[in-house]
N, C-alpha and C positions, 0 to 999 in steps of 0.2 A: 504494500500500500504506500510505501515511501515515495515511489515514483509518481503516483497520482498526487499525493500531497505536494510534492515539490513542483510538479507541473502546474497545479492549480494556484499555488502560492506565487510562482514566478510569472504567471500569465502566459506560459508557453503551451498550456493545455486547457481545453474547454471540455465540459461534460459532453457537449455535442460530439466531440472527437472520440471520446471513450464509447459513447453509445454507438457511433458509426462502426467502430472496431468490433463491438459485441455483435451487432447485426451481421457484419461480414463473417465473423467466426461461426455464428449459428448457421449461416448459409453454407459455409465451407464444410462443416461437419455433416450437414444433412440430417436424415432420419437415423440417429444413432441410439434411439430408445432412451435417451437421457431426459428428455423433456416430455411432459404430458401436455403442457400448454405454455406458450411464450406470450409475453405482452406484445400487442401489435406495435410495429415500428413507429407508427405515428404517435402513439402514447409515450413511447420511450423518448422520442425527440421532443415532445411537449414537456416532459419531465426535465429533460436536459435544458431546455430553454428557461424553465422556471428556476433551475439551480444556477445557471450561468448568469442570471439577472441579479443574483444576490451579491452584496458587497462582501469583502473578506470577513468583516466583523459579524456578518449574518450567517456565515456558513457553519454547518454542524460538523461534528468530529468524523463523520463518515461521508462528507460532502462528495458527491459524484462517484461513490463506490458501487459498482454493479454487484448485485446479490441475487442468488437463487433461493427458492423456498420449496421445501419438500411438500408434496401435495397431500399431506394430512394436516397442514397448517393453513389457516384461512388467510386469503388475500382478498380484500374487498372487491366485489364485482367479478372475480374469477371463480370458476367452478372448483370446489374441493371434491376430489373423487376418492382419495385414499386408495388409488389404483383399482377402483371398482366402479365402472360407469353407472351401474344401477343404483349406487349409493349417492351419487353426485348431488350436491346442492350449491347454491350461489350465495355466499354470505354477504350481508350488507356492510360489514365492518371487518377491518384487519384483526388478526390475532394480536394479542398484546405485544408479542415479540416483534412482529412485522411492523406494528405501529411505531415502536421504539426505533427500529432501523430507518423507517421513512423520516421520522422526526429528526434523526441525526443526519439526514441528507442522502441516504442510500437510494439507488435506483433498482427497483424490483424487476428483474428480467423475465421471470416466469416461474412456473410450478414444475418440479422435477419428479421423476419416476421413483417408485419405491416398491418393496415387497408389500403386497396388498395388506391393508390395515396394519402396516408396520409389524407384521408377524413373519419373521424370517431374518436371516443374517447373510443371505447369499445374493440377492438382487435378481433372482429369476422368477419370482412369484408375482408376475404382473401381466395383465392382458395387453399392456402397452409395449411389451418386449423386454429383453434382458440386456442391459448395457454391458459392454465388455470393458474390462480394466484397461486403463491407458497403457499398461505394459503389454497388451496384445496377447497373442498365443491362445485365444479363446478363454483366458482367465476370467472368472467371475469378477464383477465389480464389488461384490460384498453388499450386504443390505442391513437393515431395510432401507437406509438412506442412500441408495445406489446412485441415483441421478445427481444428487447434491454433491457427492464426492467427485464424480467424474467431471461435473461442470467446473469445479475448481481446478482439478488436476489437469484438465484439457486447456485451461487458460481462458475459458469463456467468461467466467466471473471471478471476482476477487475473494468473495465470501459466500457461504451458503449456510442456510439453516437446515438442520436435520432434527430427528428425534432419537433418543437413546433410552431404551428400556432394558435391553439385554446385551447391548453392544452395538446397536445400529448406528451410532455416531463414531465408532472406533474401528470396527471391522472394515467398513468401506474406506476409511482413511488409510488403513494398512494396505489394502489391496490396490490403492492408487497413488501411494507415496505422498500423501498430504497430511496436515495436522488435523486431528479431531479432538475437540475439547468437550468433555462431558462434565458439565458443572454439577455441583451439589443439587440434589433434588430440591425443587422449590426456589432456588436462587433466581432462575429465569422463569417467569410466569408461563403457564400452559393454557391460559384462556385462548379459545379459538383453535385448540389442537384436538383432533379426533383421538379419543383415548385408545390406547392399546392395553395397558395395564395401569390404571389410573394412579394408583398410589406410588408407582415407580417411574412414571414417565418423566422425561427431561427433554427440553429443547437444547440441542447441541449445535456446535459451530464447526464448520470446515473452513480451513484457511491454508494459505501457502506457507506460512511460517508462524511460530509462536507469538511474535509481536502483533501480527494481524489478528490472531485469535484473541489476544488480550484486549486489543482495541474494540473488538466486537463485544466481548463480555462486559467491558466498561459501560457500553450503551445498553445492553440487554438486561443486566442484573438490576434487581430492585423489586419492591413489592408490587404485586399485581392484584388490585382490588376485586377482579373478576375471577380469580383463581383461589379456591379454598385451600389449596395445597401450597400456596405461596409462603415463603419464609423470609423473615427480615434478613437482609444481607449483613454479613460480617466477614472478616478476613483474618485467618490465622497468621501469626507473624512468620516472616521468612528468616530462618536462623542464619547467622553469619557462618557457622560451620555445619555442614549438612551431613546427616547420617543416612546412608542408603541401605535399604534392605534388599537382598537378592534371594531368590529361591535356592534352597539347599538340597532339593530332592527331585530335580528334573531328570528324566531319562527320555531317550529318543522315542521308544515305543509308546509310552503313555503321554508324556507332556507334549510331544510333537507328532503324534499319530504316525510314528515310523518315518518321519521326514528328516533324514540325517542331515541334509543340506541346510534346512531351516534351523535345526538344533545347533549346528556348527556356527551358523551366522549369528544366532542369538548369543552363543557363548562368547564370541568375539566382542559383541556390544557390551555384554556384562563385564568382561575383562576391562574394556575401555572405561566404562562408567565407574567401576570400583577403583580404578587408578586415579580418577579425577575427583572422587568424593573425599570428604574429610575423614569420614569413618564408615565402616561397613559392618553389617550384621546379616546373618542368614536366618531364613525362616522356612518352616514347612509350608506346603501349599494345600495340604489336605482339607483344612477348614474352608479355604476359598472354594475349592472344588465342591465340597459338600453344600455350601451355601448356594452356589450357582445351580446345582442340580435341583434345588427347590423350585426354581422358576418354571421349568417345563415338565418336571416329573412330580412336582408337589402341587399344593393347592392354588398357587397363583395362576394356573391355567383357568381356574374358575373366575378369577377377576377379569381375564380377557373375555370369557364368555359373557360376563355380566354386561359388558359394553356392547356386545354384538348379538345377543340372544334373539332379540326381536327381529332384526334384519335377517339373521341366519335362518330363522324359522320361516319367514315370508319369502326369502329369495335365496334358497340354498344353492340353486344352480349358478348364481352370480358370484359365489365365493370360490376362490381357487381351491382345488381339492386338497392341497397340502395345508393350507390355512384352515380349511374346514376340519381336517383330521386333528390338527393341533388344538384348536379352540374347542372342538366338540368334546374333548376329554374332560373339560371343566364340569360337565354335568355329572360326572362320576365321583366328584370330590365330596366328602362328608364334612360336617362341622367338626367332628372329633379330629379328623385328619388335619383340618385347618389349624386348630388350636395346638395340636402337637407340633406342627411345623413352625408355628409362630414362637412357641416356647424354645424350640431348638435354635431358631434364628436368633433369638435374644442371647443365647449362650454364644453363638458364633460372632455376634456383634461385640460381645465382651472380649472375645479372643482378638478381634480386630483392634479394639481399643488398647489392649495390652501391646499389640505389635507397634502401633503408632505412638505409644508412650516411649518406646526405645528407638524408633526410627522415624525420620521425617517423611520419606517417600519410599515406595516399593517399586522395584523394576520387574515387569512381567513381559512375556511375549504378548503380542496382541492376538495373533492367531497361531495355532499349532502348525498349520500347513495351508496350502492353497488348493483350489479345485478349478476345473474348467466348467464351462457352461454345459458341455456334453455330459460330464460326470453328474452334474445336478439334474439333468434331464433323466438320466438313468436311475438316480436314487435321490428324490427330492427331500428326504427327511434326515437320514443318518449323517450326511456331511454337515448339515446345519448345526447339529449338536456339537460336532467337532469344532466348528468355527467359533462357537460361544464358550469354549472351555475356559478361557481366561478372562472373559468379559461379563459373564452372566451374574456374578456375585456382587458386582459393584454397587448397584442401586439397592439391592436387598440389605447390604451391610452399611448403607448410608455413607458411601465414600465418593470422592471426586477423582477424576481421571483425565489424563492427557495422552492421547495416542500420537506417536511421532514416527516419521519415516527414519529409517536407520540404515539405508543402503539396500543391497540386494544379496540374495544367496549366490553361491558359486555358479549356479546355472541360470542366473539372471532374473529370478522372481523377486517381487518386492518383499522387503523385510520391514515389519512394523513392530515397535515396542511400545509399551504403555507405562507411564509413571502414575502410580496410584497414591492417593493421600486420604486423610480423614476428611470429613465434611468441612467445607469452606476453606480448603487448602489450595485453591486455584492459583493464588499468587506464588505459593511455594512450588507448585508443580511447574509453572512457567519459568520460575527462576532456576529450576533444576534441569530444564531441557538441554542445556549445553553438555550435560554429563553424557548424553547418548548420541550427540551429533557425530555423523561420520566425518572422517578426514575430508578436507576440501576436495581432494581429487576424486572422491567417490560420490559427489552430490549432484552429478549431472541428471537432468530430467530424462525420463524414458523416451 
C-alpha cells in the first residue's frame, strides 16, 4: 500500500488511474472463478472521481485502496449469495466491516467466490467454479475465502475481506502466498455477515504484507452496535524480548499427512525463527488437535445447522452435496454431547492459557500439505479435514492468528506458516512476523 500512499500524496497518482488498472487486470484474467460479481466500471470510476475530488486533509487512511469482499459479507445494492444462487438477497446496507472500509476511502471492486456458506477449506464447493492457486499446477486455492485470497495474490486488489471460522482466512493465504490475518473473535464486527458458525465467526483480512494487514485492522477493529458478539477492543503489549513456542512433537506422517517436502520446508522456517527469537520453548500439539476436532466431529456442526436448517429443509437441492453432508450431521448432536464438549473445551482453553503464560507466540504450519482440484473432485471430504488440522482450534480456544507466506517447498509448492497468540495479541503477532520471513532471495512472486 506504500506505493499508493506515496503516489496519492505526491500527486503522481489518481484513484482514477488505480481503478483503470483494476478494470484492465479483471479483463486480462477473464473468467477465473475468483469473482461472483464485480462492481460495474462506471460505478468504480464514479467512486474514483469522488475520492480524487477530496483534499489531502479529507482523505481517509485507506484512500483509493481497491478491496474485494467475500460474498457472504453484505455490500449495499449487490447480491449476497454465499455461493448459493437460490439463497441470494440484495441488502440495502453495507456490512459493518464494509462500511468501515468505505468510510476510510477504500474502493469496493466486487464480491468474491467462496466455499458455499463458508463451509469448507478447499475452494471447490461453489457453483461459480473453483479458483486455482496463483502457483498453478491445478493446486486448490484453499477456502472458504478462495476468491478473496486469489484476488490479492493475483494483484487485482490490495486488500480483501474474508471470513474465518475454521481456517478460511488462513488456508487460502497459505495456498496463494499472501498474508491472512484472523483477528480475535468479536474484534471486527460481523453484522451483515451470513453466519457459518455464529459464535466462532470472524471477519478476516488478506493482504500482500503484514503492514497492509495492520492498516486494514486499524480501520476495521472496534465495537459494532449491530453485532451481539462484538467485543471492546484492547491490545496486549508487545514485549521487547519475544519468546517463541514451537511444536515439539511433529512427524511427517501425522503432522504433514506424509508430505516430506512440506515437513522439511517447515523445519527450515522453524530453525530460522528460533534463531531470531529471544527465547524458545517447545510445546505438545495434542491439545490443539483435540480442540480442533471438536469443530467438525463435535457439537459445533449443530451450530452450523442452526443457521441453515430452514433453507436446507426448503431447498436441499440448492446446497452443495459436501456442504449438505457436513451440516446435516448437526441434527444428530445431543444436548448431553454438547455440554460434555463445552466442558472439555474449557479445560483445553486453560491449557492454552498456560502455554501463552510462558510464550508470546506459537509457530505452526498453516496446512499439512497441498491438494489439487482433481484430488478434491475425487474425494470432497477427507482432504478438507487434513487442511484444517492446524487451523480449526483457533477460534474455539479464543486465540488470534496471522498466516504468513514463508517460501516454497523443494518442489515449488507454497509454504505457509501461522503465528498464533492469545486473544487481542494482533499487534504482537504482526511484530513477530519478521521471525519467519524468508531470505530476500526466496521472496519472488509465483
